[in-house]
C-alpha positions in Angstrom: 101.6 -253.8 -37.1 105.0 -252.8 -35.5 105.5 -251.4 -31.8 105.3 -247.9 -33.1 102.0 -248.2 -34.4 100.5 -250.1 -31.7 101.6 -247.0 -29.2 100.6 -244.6 -32.0 97.0 -246.1 -32.1 96.7 -246.1 -28.2 97.5 -242.6 -28.2 95.5 -241.5 -30.9 92.4 -243.2 -29.7 92.7 -241.6 -25.9 93.4 -238.4 -26.9 90.8 -238.0 -29.4 88.0 -239.6 -27.4 89.1 -237.4 -24.1 89.0 -234.5 -26.7 85.3 -235.2 -28.1 84.2 -235.9 -24.4 85.5 -232.5 -23.5 83.6 -231.0 -26.5 80.3 -232.6 -25.8 80.2 -231.3 -22.6 80.9 -228.0 -23.6 78.2 -228.2 -25.9 75.9 -229.8 -23.5 76.6 -226.9 -21.3 75.8 -224.4 -24.0 72.5 -225.7 -24.1 71.4 -225.3 -20.4 70.5 -221.8 -21.5 67.0 -221.4 -21.9 66.9 -218.1 -23.8 66.0 -218.4 -27.2 68.3 -216.8 -30.1 68.0 -217.7 -33.8 71.2 -217.3 -35.4 70.9 -219.0 -38.8 69.5 -216.6 -41.0 71.7 -214.7 -44.0 74.0 -217.7 -44.2 76.0 -216.2 -47.2 76.6 -212.6 -44.8 77.6 -214.8 -41.7 80.3 -216.9 -43.9 81.6 -213.6 -45.4 82.2 -212.8 -41.5 84.0 -215.7 -41.1 86.4 -215.0 -43.7 86.9 -211.0 -42.7 87.1 -211.1 -39.0 87.6 -215.1 -38.1 90.1 -215.8 -41.0 91.2 -212.4 -42.3 92.0 -211.0 -38.6 90.2 -207.6 -39.7 89.7 -206.4 -36.3 93.1 -207.4 -34.6 95.0 -205.1 -37.1 93.8 -202.2 -34.9 96.0 -203.0 -32.6 99.1 -203.0 -35.5 101.6 -204.8 -33.6 99.8 -207.1 -31.4 97.6 -207.9 -34.9 100.4 -208.8 -36.9 102.0 -211.2 -34.2 98.4 -212.7 -34.0 97.6 -213.1 -37.6 101.2 -214.8 -38.0 100.6 -217.7 -35.4 97.1 -217.8 -36.4 97.5 -218.3 -40.1 100.5 -219.9 -39.6 98.7 -222.5 -37.5 96.0 -223.0 -39.9 98.8 -223.8 -42.9 100.5 -226.2 -40.3 97.6 -228.4 -40.4 98.7 -229.8 -43.6 101.8 -231.0 -41.6 100.3 -232.3 -38.8 97.9 -234.6 -41.1 100.8 -235.9 -42.6 102.4 -236.8 -39.2 99.5 -238.4 -38.1 98.8 -240.7 -41.3 102.3 -241.7 -40.5 101.4 -243.2 -37.5 99.0 -245.4 -39.2 101.7 -245.8 -42.6 105.0 -244.9 -41.6 106.4 -244.3 -45.0 103.4 -241.9 -46.0 104.3 -238.3 -47.4 103.4 -235.8 -49.9 106.6 -236.1 -51.7 104.9 -237.5 -54.7 101.8 -234.6 -55.1 104.5 -232.1 -56.7 103.3 -228.7 -56.5 101.5 -229.4 -53.4 104.5 -230.9 -52.0 106.4 -227.7 -52.7 103.9 -225.4 -51.2 103.4 -227.1 -47.7 107.4 -227.3 -47.6 107.6 -223.8 -48.2 104.8 -223.0 -45.8 106.5 -225.0 -43.3 109.5 -223.0 -44.0 108.7 -219.8 -44.1 105.8 -219.3 -41.7 107.4 -221.5 -39.2 110.3 -219.0 -38.6 107.8 -216.6 -38.6 105.6 -217.9 -36.0 108.5 -218.8 -33.5 109.6 -215.1 -34.0 105.8 -214.1 -33.6 105.8 -216.3 -30.1 109.0 -215.0 -28.9 107.7 -211.5 -29.3 104.5 -212.2 -27.8 106.4 -213.8 -24.6 108.6 -210.3 -24.4 105.6 -208.3 -24.2 103.9 -210.4 -21.6 106.9 -211.3 -19.4 109.3 -208.1 -20.0 107.2 -205.0 -21.2 104.2 -206.5 -19.5 101.3 -204.5 -21.7 98.9 -203.5 -19.2 96.0 -205.1 -21.0 97.4 -208.5 -21.0 97.8 -208.4 -17.3 95.2 -211.2 -16.0 96.7 -212.4 -13.0 98.9 -214.9 -12.2 96.8 -218.0 -13.4 96.3 -216.4 -16.8 99.3 -215.3 -17.5 100.8 -218.7 -16.7 98.1 -220.3 -19.0 98.9 -217.9 -22.1 103.0 -218.4 -21.6 101.9 -222.5 -21.4 100.1 -221.8 -24.9 103.0 -219.6 -26.5 105.5 -222.6 -25.2 103.4 -225.5 -27.0 103.0 -223.6 -30.0 106.5 -223.0 -30.1 107.2 -226.7 -29.8 105.0 -227.6 -32.2 106.9 -225.6 -34.6 110.3 -226.8 -33.0 109.2 -230.2 -33.9 108.3 -229.6 -37.2 111.2 -228.1 -38.1 113.3 -231.1 -36.1 111.5 -233.2 -38.5 112.5 -231.3 -41.4 116.3 -230.7 -40.9 116.5 -234.5 -39.7 114.9 -235.8 -43.0 117.4 -233.4 -45.0 120.3 -234.8 -43.5 119.5 -238.4 -44.3 119.1 -237.4 -47.8 122.9 -236.2 -47.6 121.7 -232.3 -47.3 120.3 -232.4 -50.4 116.4 -231.5 -51.1 114.3 -233.8 -53.0 112.7 -232.7 -56.6 109.9 -230.0 -55.6 111.1 -229.7 -51.7 111.4 -226.0 -50.5 112.7 -226.1 -47.3 115.0 -223.6 -47.6 115.9 -222.3 -44.3 116.0 -225.8 -42.5 118.5 -226.7 -45.3 121.2 -224.7 -43.6 120.4 -225.3 -40.2 120.4 -229.2 -41.1 123.7 -229.0 -42.2 124.6 -226.9 -38.9 123.4 -229.5 -36.8 123.9 -232.9 -38.7 127.3 -232.0 -40.7 129.5 -233.9 -38.1 126.9 -236.7 -37.2 124.4 -237.7 -40.0 124.0 -240.8 -38.0 122.0 -239.5 -35.7 119.3 -237.9 -37.7 117.4 -241.2 -38.1 116.7 -241.2 -34.4 116.5 -237.3 -34.2 113.7 -237.5 -36.7 111.8 -240.2 -34.8 112.4 -238.3 -31.6 110.5 -235.1 -33.3 108.1 -236.9 -34.7 107.0 -238.4 -31.4 107.3 -235.1 -29.9 105.1 -233.2 -32.5 102.6 -236.1 -32.2 102.4 -235.7 -28.0 102.7 -231.9 -28.3 99.7 -231.8 -30.8 97.2 -234.1 -28.9 98.4 -232.3 -25.8 97.7 -228.8 -27.2 94.4 -230.1 -28.6 93.0 -231.8 -25.1 94.1 -228.8 -23.0 92.3 -226.2 -25.1 88.6 -226.9 -23.7 90.4 -226.5 -20.2 91.9 -222.8 -21.1 91.3 -219.5 -21.9 92.5 -220.0 -25.4 89.4 -222.2 -25.7 88.4 -219.6 -28.4 91.1 -221.3 -30.7 88.0 -223.7 -31.3 85.3 -221.4 -30.6 86.2 -218.1 -32.5 85.4 -219.1 -35.7 81.6 -220.3 -35.1 81.3 -217.5 -32.5 82.0 -215.3 -35.3 79.7 -217.2 -37.9 76.6 -216.8 -35.4 77.1 -213.0 -34.5 74.8 -210.2 -35.0 74.3 -209.1 -38.2 75.0 -205.6 -39.6 71.4 -204.6 -40.1 70.1 -205.8 -36.5 74.0 -205.1 -34.8 73.7 -203.0 -31.9 70.1 -203.2 -31.0 68.8 -205.0 -27.9 66.3 -207.9 -28.1 63.1 -207.4 -27.0 61.4 -209.4 -24.1 58.1 -210.9 -24.7 56.6 -209.6 -21.7 53.1 -211.6 -22.3 55.3 -215.1 -22.0 53.8 -216.7 -19.0 56.7 -219.4 -18.8 59.6 -216.7 -18.3 61.2 -217.1 -15.0 62.7 -214.2 -14.9 62.6 -210.5 -17.3 66.3 -211.1 -17.7 69.5 -212.9 -16.5 69.7 -213.7 -13.0 72.0 -216.9 -13.7 73.6 -218.9 -16.8 70.1 -220.7 -17.6 68.6 -217.7 -18.2 71.4 -216.4 -21.2 71.3 -217.6 -24.8 73.3 -220.3 -25.9 75.1 -217.4 -27.6 76.1 -215.7 -24.7 77.6 -218.8 -23.1 79.5 -219.2 -26.6 80.8 -215.8 -25.9 82.2 -216.9 -22.5 83.9 -219.6 -24.2 85.3 -217.7 -26.9 86.9 -214.6 -24.6 90.9 -215.0 -24.7 91.0 -212.3 -22.2 93.1 -210.2 -24.5 92.1 -206.9 -22.8 90.7 -205.1 -26.3 87.5 -204.4 -24.6 89.0 -203.4 -21.3 91.6 -201.1 -22.7 88.5 -198.8 -24.7 86.0 -199.1 -22.1 85.6 -195.7 -20.6 84.5 -197.0 -17.3 87.8 -198.9 -17.0 89.7 -196.3 -18.1 88.7 -193.8 -15.3 89.5 -196.6 -12.5 85.6 -198.3 -12.0 85.0 -201.7 -11.4 83.1 -202.8 -14.8 85.5 -204.8 -16.9 84.0 -205.7 -19.8 86.4 -208.6 -20.0 85.8 -210.0 -16.6 81.8 -209.9 -17.1 82.5 -212.3 -20.1 85.3 -214.2 -18.3 83.0 -214.3 -15.3 79.8 -216.2 -17.7 82.5 -218.6 -18.4 83.4 -219.4 -14.8 79.9 -219.7 -13.7 79.2 -222.0 -16.5 81.9 -224.3 -15.7 80.9 -224.0 -12.1 77.2 -224.7 -13.0 76.3 -226.1 -16.0 77.8 -229.5 -15.7 75.3 -229.8 -12.3 72.1 -228.8 -14.4 73.4 -231.1 -17.7 73.8 -234.1 -15.5 71.3 -233.2 -12.8 73.8 -233.2 -9.8 72.6 -231.6 -6.9 75.4 -229.1 -5.0 73.8 -226.7 -2.7 77.1 -224.4 -2.5 76.9 -223.8 -6.2 73.2 -223.8 -6.7 72.8 -221.0 -4.1 74.9 -218.5 -5.9 73.8 -216.4 -9.0 75.9 -214.9 -12.0 74.6 -211.6 -10.7 75.4 -210.7 -7.5 78.0 -213.5 -6.7 80.2 -213.4 -9.9 79.5 -209.8 -11.2 78.8 -207.3 -8.6 75.7 -205.1 -9.4 77.4 -201.8 -8.9 79.8 -202.9 -12.5 76.5 -203.4 -14.2 75.5 -200.2 -13.5 79.1 -198.6 -14.4 78.4 -199.3 -18.3 77.8 -196.7 -20.8 76.7 -199.1 -23.4 79.2 -197.2 -26.0 79.8 -200.3 -27.8 83.8 -199.5 -27.5 84.3 -203.1 -26.2 81.9 -204.7 -29.1 83.6 -203.0 -31.6 87.0 -203.6 -30.5 86.6 -207.8 -29.9 88.2 -209.8 -32.3 85.8 -212.7 -32.0 82.9 -210.7 -31.8 81.8 -210.9 -28.0 78.5 -209.2 -27.2 79.2 -207.6 -24.0 77.1 -204.8 -23.8 73.7 -207.3 -24.7 74.9 -209.7 -21.3 75.0 -206.7 -19.4 71.5 -205.2 -20.5 70.2 -208.6 -20.0 71.3 -208.6 -16.3 70.4 -205.2 -15.7 66.8 -206.1 -16.9 67.0 -209.0 -14.0 67.8 -206.6 -11.7 65.0 -203.9 -12.5 61.9 -206.1 -13.1 62.7 -209.2 -11.3 64.6 -208.4 -8.2 63.4 -204.3 -7.9 67.1 -203.8 -7.5 68.8 -201.1 -8.6 70.4 -197.4 -7.5 67.7 -195.2 -5.9 67.9 -192.3 -7.7 66.4 -194.2 -10.6 63.4 -194.1 -8.8 62.6 -190.6 -9.8 63.5 -191.6 -13.1 61.5 -194.3 -13.7 58.8 -192.3 -12.2 58.9 -189.2 -14.4 58.6 -191.5 -17.5 55.7 -193.1 -16.3 53.7 -190.1 -15.5 55.5 -186.9 -17.3 57.0 -189.3 -20.2 60.4 -187.9 -20.0 63.0 -188.8 -17.6 63.0 -185.4 -16.0 60.2 -183.9 -13.4 58.9 -181.9 -16.4 55.4 -181.2 -16.9 54.3 -182.9 -20.3 51.9 -180.3 -21.4 55.5 -177.8 -21.5 56.8 -180.0 -24.2 56.1 -177.8 -27.4 56.8 -174.5 -25.0 60.3 -174.0 -27.4 58.2 -173.5 -30.3 56.1 -170.6 -29.4 56.3 -167.6 -31.7 58.2 -169.9 -34.5 55.3 -170.9 -36.7 55.5 -174.4 -36.5 52.8 -176.8 -37.1 52.1 -180.0 -34.8 50.7 -183.0 -36.5 47.5 -182.5 -34.8 46.9 -179.3 -36.6 48.2 -180.4 -40.0 49.5 -183.7 -40.7 50.3 -183.1 -44.6 53.9 -182.6 -43.8 57.2 -183.8 -45.6 58.9 -184.9 -42.7 58.5 -185.0 -38.9 60.7 -183.1 -36.7 61.3 -185.5 -33.6 62.5 -182.8 -30.8 62.9 -185.3 -27.8 63.1 -184.5 -24.0 66.2 -183.0 -23.9 65.4 -180.8 -27.0 61.9 -180.0 -25.7 63.0 -179.2 -22.1 66.4 -179.0 -21.5 66.9 -174.8 -21.5 70.6 -175.4 -23.3 69.6 -178.0 -25.8 66.5 -175.9 -26.7 68.7 -173.6 -28.3 69.8 -176.2 -30.4 66.2 -177.3 -31.2 65.3 -173.7 -32.4 68.6 -173.6 -34.5 67.4 -176.8 -36.5 64.6 -175.7 -37.0 65.3 -172.3 -38.1 67.9 -174.2 -40.6 64.8 -176.1 -41.7 62.8 -172.9 -42.3 65.4 -171.6 -44.1 65.6 -174.6 -46.3 62.3 -174.4 -47.2 61.8 -178.2 -45.2 57.8 -178.9 -44.7 57.9 -180.4 -41.4 55.8 -180.8 -38.1 56.2 -181.6 -34.7 54.4 -183.9 -32.5 54.1 -181.3 -29.6 52.6 -182.4 -26.6 51.9 -185.7 -28.0 55.2 -187.0 -28.2 57.0 -189.1 -25.4 60.0 -190.1 -24.2 61.8 -192.5 -27.3 62.2 -195.2 -24.6 66.0 -195.7 -25.2 66.9 -194.3 -21.1 64.5 -197.1 -19.7 65.6 -199.5 -22.0 69.4 -199.4 -21.2 68.6 -199.1 -17.6 66.6 -202.3 -17.9 63.1 -201.5 -17.3 62.0 -203.0 -20.6 58.5 -203.0 -19.4 58.5 -198.7 -19.4 60.5 -199.1 -22.6 58.2 -201.1 -24.5 55.1 -199.1 -23.1 56.5 -196.0 -24.5 57.8 -197.5 -27.6 54.1 -198.6 -28.7 52.6 -195.7 -27.6 54.7 -193.4 -30.0 54.4 -196.3 -32.7 50.7 -195.9 -32.2 50.7 -192.3 -32.6 53.1 -192.3 -35.8 51.5 -194.7 -37.2 47.8 -193.1 -36.7 49.6 -190.3 -38.4 50.9 -192.3 -41.2 54.5 -191.0 -40.5 56.9 -192.3 -43.4 60.2 -190.0 -42.5 61.5 -188.6 -39.2 64.2 -186.5 -38.2 65.6 -186.4 -35.0 68.9 -184.1 -33.2 69.3 -186.7 -30.3 71.2 -189.9 -31.3 69.6 -191.8 -29.1 66.3 -190.9 -30.5 67.5 -191.7 -34.0 69.0 -195.3 -32.9 65.6 -196.5 -31.0 63.0 -195.1 -34.0 65.1 -196.1 -36.9 66.4 -199.6 -35.2 64.6 -200.5 -32.3 60.9 -199.7 -33.5 61.2 -201.9 -36.0 60.9 -204.5 -33.4 57.3 -203.4 -32.8 56.1 -202.4 -36.1 57.5 -199.0 -36.1 58.9 -198.8 -39.4 60.1 -195.1 -40.5 62.7 -193.7 -42.7 64.7 -192.0 -40.0 67.5 -189.1 -40.3 69.7 -187.5 -37.6 69.9 -183.5 -38.2 73.5 -183.4 -39.4 72.5 -185.8 -42.4 69.8 -183.5 -43.2 72.0 -180.4 -42.2 74.5 -181.9 -44.9 71.9 -183.1 -47.5 70.4 -178.9 -47.5 74.2 -177.9 -47.9 75.0 -180.0 -50.8 71.5 -179.3 -52.7 72.2 -175.5 -52.1 69.2 -175.3 -49.8 70.9 -173.8 -47.3 73.8 -170.7 -48.5 76.7 -170.3 -46.3 78.4 -166.9 -45.8 81.9 -166.5 -47.2 83.0 -165.1 -43.2 85.7 -163.1 -45.2 86.3 -160.8 -42.3 85.2 -163.1 -39.3 87.8 -164.3 -36.9 88.8 -168.1 -37.7 87.2 -171.0 -35.6 89.4 -173.7 -34.2 86.8 -176.5 -34.1 86.6 -180.2 -33.2 84.2 -182.5 -33.3 83.3 -185.2 -30.5 81.8 -188.3 -32.0 78.3 -189.2 -29.7 78.4 -193.2 -29.6 75.0 -193.9 -30.7 75.7 -191.8 -33.5 79.1 -193.0 -34.6 79.6 -196.3 -33.4 76.0 -197.6 -33.6 75.4 -196.3 -36.8 78.6 -195.3 -38.7 77.6 -191.9 -39.2 81.1 -189.8 -39.0 81.1 -188.0 -42.1 77.7 -185.9 -42.3 79.0 -184.1 -39.3 82.4 -183.3 -40.7 81.5 -182.6 -44.2 79.1 -179.7 -42.8 82.1 -178.1 -40.6 84.4 -178.2 -43.7 82.2 -176.1 -46.0 82.3 -173.2 -43.5 85.5 -171.0 -44.9 86.2 -169.8 -40.9 86.6 -173.2 -39.4 90.2 -174.8 -39.1 89.2 -178.5 -38.0 91.5 -180.2 -35.5 90.5 -183.7 -34.8 91.0 -185.5 -31.3 93.3 -188.4 -31.0 90.5 -190.8 -30.4 87.9 -190.2 -33.1 85.4 -192.0 -34.8 85.4 -195.5 -34.4 88.1 -195.3 -31.8 85.9 -192.0 -30.4 85.8 -192.0 -26.5 82.2 -191.9 -24.8 81.1 -189.0 -23.1 79.7 -191.3 -20.0 76.1 -190.2 -20.5 75.0 -193.1 -22.5 73.3 -196.3 -21.3 71.1 -194.3 -18.4 74.4 -193.0 -17.2 73.2 -189.4 -17.4 71.1 -190.0 -14.1 73.1 -192.0 -12.3 76.0 -190.9 -9.7 79.7 -191.7 -10.0 80.3 -193.6 -6.9 83.6 -194.6 -7.6 86.6 -194.1 -9.9 86.9 -190.7 -12.1 84.2 -188.9 -14.6 84.4 -190.0 -18.2 83.0 -187.0 -19.4 86.2 -185.2 -17.6 88.7 -187.6 -19.6 87.0 -186.7 -22.4 87.2 -183.4 -22.1 90.5 -183.2 -21.3 91.6 -184.5 -24.8 89.2 -182.1 -26.5 91.1 -179.1 -24.8 94.4 -180.5 -25.5 93.4 -179.9 -29.3 93.7 -176.0 -28.6 90.5 -175.6 -30.0 88.1 -172.6 -29.0 85.0 -174.7 -30.2 84.1 -178.2 -29.5 81.2 -179.3 -31.7 78.3 -181.9 -31.1 75.4 -183.7 -32.3 74.1 -185.4 -29.3 72.1 -183.5 -26.2 73.9 -185.9 -23.6 77.4 -184.9 -25.2 76.6 -181.5 -25.5 75.8 -181.5 -21.5 78.7 -183.8 -20.3 81.6 -181.8 -22.3 79.8 -178.7 -21.0 80.2 -179.8 -17.5 83.9 -180.9 -18.1 84.6 -177.3 -19.8 83.1 -175.8 -16.5 85.5 -178.2 -14.4 88.3 -177.0 -16.0 87.4 -173.6 -16.1 87.6 -172.8 -19.4 83.9 -171.8 -20.3 85.2 -168.4 -21.1 87.8 -169.5 -23.7 85.8 -172.7 -25.0 82.6 -172.8 -26.0 80.2 -176.3 -26.7 77.8 -175.8 -29.9 75.8 -178.1 -31.5 76.4 -178.5 -35.7 73.2 -176.9 -36.1 74.3 -173.6 -33.8 77.6 -173.7 -36.0 75.5 -173.9 -39.3 73.1 -171.7 -38.7 75.4 -169.0 -37.7 77.4 -169.3 -40.7 74.1 -169.2 -43.2 73.2 -165.8 -44.9 
């Protein structure tokens, strides 16, 4: 064993020893978390997610240029692993190479050549975007920028040293490619560099080989301490992400568990290991913040910063917990309050735009709601105006101060039966609190009921037996109150043997369809736009030809809980598209990129303490289409957009209508 082998062996052992030490600590820190989280079901689906989102980089292409740049670097690095392995083996056996492998050697050299050039170009463009253009979402402070530039520089050096080895080897072979060698870019570079001094190629090869080894091993050991830790954690984080059938649902708290220290998350030990892995996996790319409605209008909330602070608190405290070390200064602080201000948590609309855009499948909203749960249930620290909301939910079963005995008043004179009168109906119409009590949305409730009557749908209502679905309480962190309402409703629905439900409220729809299952409520649930589309397709509703009527310019606002949460984008548009007099205009941000109205997550009942108003931002976009009608399919959206139209003093020119109202106006 010569000196080179000995030096390499020492560096190799030290580098991998330190890397395994760092990785072991990161894994140990994850398991200071006490909250259980089983993520080992449906292995096939999880592996498919890894292929689509982690390897295939599917979400990254929603930001096209950034997606192309990142994908080139990512795929290049995956493919360069062959070259890295070759270089490492050469540290033990200097004469080793892939030359004898034939086609495989051709493939490796071709990849090194083509992807090497593409990766170097992508790195230079990425640096230009950060340093010269200064893309807003990539601005993460001086330390974050230096970290990103260091990582990009290391990537550049890895590829440069790889090219350096290739050009030197070609020069040593008198500028002739070996059989099966496909370094067509390295060949002219070799001639350019060594044409006058082939003798220097041997020394250059050694220099570039050592450079490659040192940079690769240095890069590997820097990652656990960098915000680019996601290079190591993004694949497992994607594998352990929420699956499609449970995605966007909040996990229940076992309120009867006497061992619970807190009814939510006050600090990192109350998180799940997956939530800590989320913190490790954040690359601070800013995609989440760039689409966050609160951040867009200048509020303090940054979904990115919430996850970054989870990572920071983990690094500050987890090693103390894992090693039984006492540190009063660190231990006296908590994740909530000291790292993440209360105000930021209350600004979230739970619209899921951040989760939608995150390329490594981080679940921001789950962590935010968990911290709200601690504030409400453990500390009783929440905005004062929520006192009335919670009290009304407890006593009137609605977030507004209406008498529950008036819940069915809207149906007077419409000949609509309640379940108590006759439970033998085809479908239950779940009216919801807004549909029952809000004067404007009562018109929508009546319009939809009339459509069902025209379509000969045999439906019933619960009337005064219906209670709030629990969504508002749950998103506001009052899990106890939410579960009480949900279980009461489930008992009532199961008592009537209800199998099929339709509702005009996306929040009721999501809860009844997806979250009631957690407590034994298994129902087939439709949103009213789905049933309207179904009735139109089956000919149960006949539209008028509208030949002599003035055309309507209509734009549609996607409800987050209908669209992003439940992937219902087409039904409302399909129904509008059947009305001949409608000229449909799409807003710039639509469907999966739709922008929140600002009312979700209980924000309907909270004041705007700072920044702008989200509904104003969305209404401005709707008005910019020039449409004279803004269509919605959610009571909260209708209220927020209507207020926005009033703000811009456009109430005379622009009307806000529900899909049901528009279709009813255009039926025979």
